[in-house]
C-alpha positions in Angstrom: 9.1 -22.0 -9.2 8.0 -19.4 -6.7 10.5 -17.6 -4.7 9.3 -16.2 -1.3 11.4 -13.5 0.4 10.6 -12.5 4.0 11.7 -9.2 5.6 11.7 -9.1 9.4 11.3 -6.0 11.4 12.9 -3.9 14.1 14.9 -6.0 16.8 14.0 -9.3 15.1 15.8 -12.0 13.2 15.1 -15.1 11.1 15.0 -17.2 14.4 12.3 -15.2 16.1 8.6 -14.7 16.0 6.7 -16.7 13.3 9.7 -16.8 10.9 11.0 -20.4 11.9 7.3 -21.6 11.6 7.1 -20.3 8.0 10.5 -21.6 7.1 9.5 -25.1 8.3 6.2 -24.9 6.5 8.0 -23.9 3.3 10.5 -26.7 3.6 7.6 -29.2 4.1 5.8 -27.9 1.0 9.0 -27.7 -1.1 8.9 -24.0 -1.5 11.8 -21.7 -1.9 11.6 -19.3 1.0 14.4 -17.1 2.5 14.0 -15.1 5.7 16.5 -12.2 5.2 19.0 -11.4 8.0 19.0 -7.6 8.4 21.7 -6.3 10.8 21.8 -4.5 13.1 18.2 -5.0 13.8 18.3 -3.1 17.1 19.7 0.0 15.5 18.5 -0.2 11.9 19.7 2.0 9.1 17.7 2.0 5.9 20.8 2.2 3.5 22.4 -0.6 5.4 19.3 -2.9 5.2 18.8 -1.9 1.6 22.4 -3.0 0.8 21.9 -6.3 2.7 18.6 -7.0 0.9 20.4 -6.6 -2.5 23.1 -8.9 -1.3 20.8 -11.6 0.0 18.1 -11.5 -2.7 19.1 -13.5 -5.8 17.0 -11.8 -8.4 13.2 -11.5 -8.6 10.7 -12.3 -11.2 7.1 -12.3 -12.0 6.6 -15.4 -9.6 8.3 -13.8 -6.6 6.4 -13.2 -3.3 7.5 -10.7 -0.7 6.4 -11.0 2.9 7.4 -8.3 5.5 6.7 -7.5 9.1 6.6 -4.2 10.9 9.5 -2.0 10.0 10.4 -4.6 7.4 7.3 -3.5 5.5 8.8 -0.1 5.0 12.2 -1.7 4.1 10.5 -3.8 1.5 8.5 -1.0 0.1 11.5 1.1 -0.3 13.5 -1.7 -1.9 10.8 -2.6 -4.3 10.1 0.9 -5.3 13.6 0.8 -6.8 13.6 -2.8 -8.0 10.2 -2.9 -9.7 10.7 -0.1 -12.3 11.0 -2.8 -15.1 10.0 -6.0 -13.3 6.6 -7.3 -11.9 6.2 -9.6 -8.9 3.3 -11.9 -7.9 2.5 -10.8 -4.5 3.3 -8.6 -1.6 2.1 -9.4 2.0 2.6 -6.7 4.7 2.1 -7.8 8.3 1.6 -4.9 10.9 2.9 -2.4 8.5 2.9 1.4 8.5 3.9 4.3 6.2 5.2 6.9 8.5 6.2 7.8 12.0 4.5 6.0 14.8 4.4 8.5 17.5 6.7 6.3 19.5 10.0 4.4 19.0 11.7 7.7 18.1 15.0 5.9 17.5 13.6 4.5 14.1 12.3 7.8 12.9 15.5 8.4 10.8 14.9 4.9 9.1 11.2 5.9 8.5 12.0 9.3 7.3 14.6 8.0 4.7 12.2 5.5 3.1 11.1 6.6 -0.4 8.0 4.7 -1.6 6.3 4.9 -4.9 2.9 3.6 -4.3 1.7 4.2 -7.7 4.5 2.1 -9.2 3.9 -0.7 -6.6 0.3 -0.9 -7.4 1.2 -1.3 -11.1 3.9 -3.8 -10.7 2.6 -6.1 -7.9 -0.2 -8.4 -8.9 -1.7 -8.8 -5.6 -1.1 -6.7 -2.4 -2.3 -7.9 1.1 -2.1 -6.1 4.5 -2.5 -8.3 7.6 -3.2 -6.5 10.8 -4.4 -7.0 14.2 -7.0 -5.0 16.2 -4.9 -6.0 19.3 -1.7 -4.6 18.0 0.0 -2.5 20.8 3.0 -1.5 18.7 1.6 -0.4 15.4 -2.0 1.0 15.7 -4.4 -0.7 13.3 -5.1 2.6 11.7 -1.5 2.8 10.5 -1.8 -0.7 8.9 -5.2 0.3 7.3 -3.6 3.5 5.9 -0.9 1.5 4.3 -3.5 -0.9 2.8 -5.3 2.1 1.3 -2.1 3.5 -0.2 -1.5 0.2 -2.0 -5.2 -0.7 -2.8 -4.5 -3.9 -0.8 -6.7 -6.7 0.3 -7.1 -6.5 4.1 -7.0 -9.4 6.5 -7.7 -8.9 10.2 -5.9 -11.4 12.3 -7.7 -11.5 15.7 -5.7 -11.8 19.0 -2.3 -11.7 17.4 -0.9 -8.5 19.1 2.1 -7.3 17.1 2.7 -10.8 15.7 5.8 -11.4 17.9 6.7 -14.4 20.0 6.8 -12.4 23.3 3.0 -12.1 22.7 2.6 -15.6 21.9 2.7 -15.5 18.1 4.8 -18.3 16.8 2.7 -19.2 13.9 0.8 -17.0 11.3 -1.5 -19.1 9.3 -3.1 -16.1 7.7 0.1 -15.4 5.8 0.3 -18.9 4.6 -3.3 -18.8 3.5 -2.9 -15.8 1.3 0.3 -17.0 -0.4 -0.8 -20.7 -0.9 -2.9 -20.2 -4.0 0.2 -18.7 -5.8 2.4 -21.5 -4.5 0.1 -24.2 -5.8 -0.4 -22.4 -9.1 3.3 -22.1 -9.7 4.1 -25.7 -8.9 1.5 -27.0 -11.4 2.6 -24.8 -14.3 
């Protein structure tokens, strides 16, 4: 059975943005999906989030799918760079991600600077990598997400009019994410 793990971003929680929608969608489709709770999300520390990820993720396998948003993308990349040395996963979907400093939000720079990402390993160990971005993103410039896509040789999906994919900008559903993971969910349920 496919296991889907969702990593939220800075100042977020499982109860915000499009996370309740994807949890409900997964429940309707009988898919195992968990949105991790990473605290404190308002003053994130990479080592704390990494430990919480280890505690909340109950093993990964070749059918696992990771979805991450914003700062959560960097947390997921850092985590997977350690966990995938001898393990493959099915898919990684990064929403509004970035590789380095944003030129704003100085308070998250220590988190960003501490992240260690092995892009070559991730390209080898993740069957499909997808980056979803928005031209209207006012928090993470589209170029940063496109740079991340290039680093991972990822499929790129542009979601129009979504801003930074947060509920304060009207984003409470993100069908683009479901569309890219759905083929793998169907495949795993028919095996």
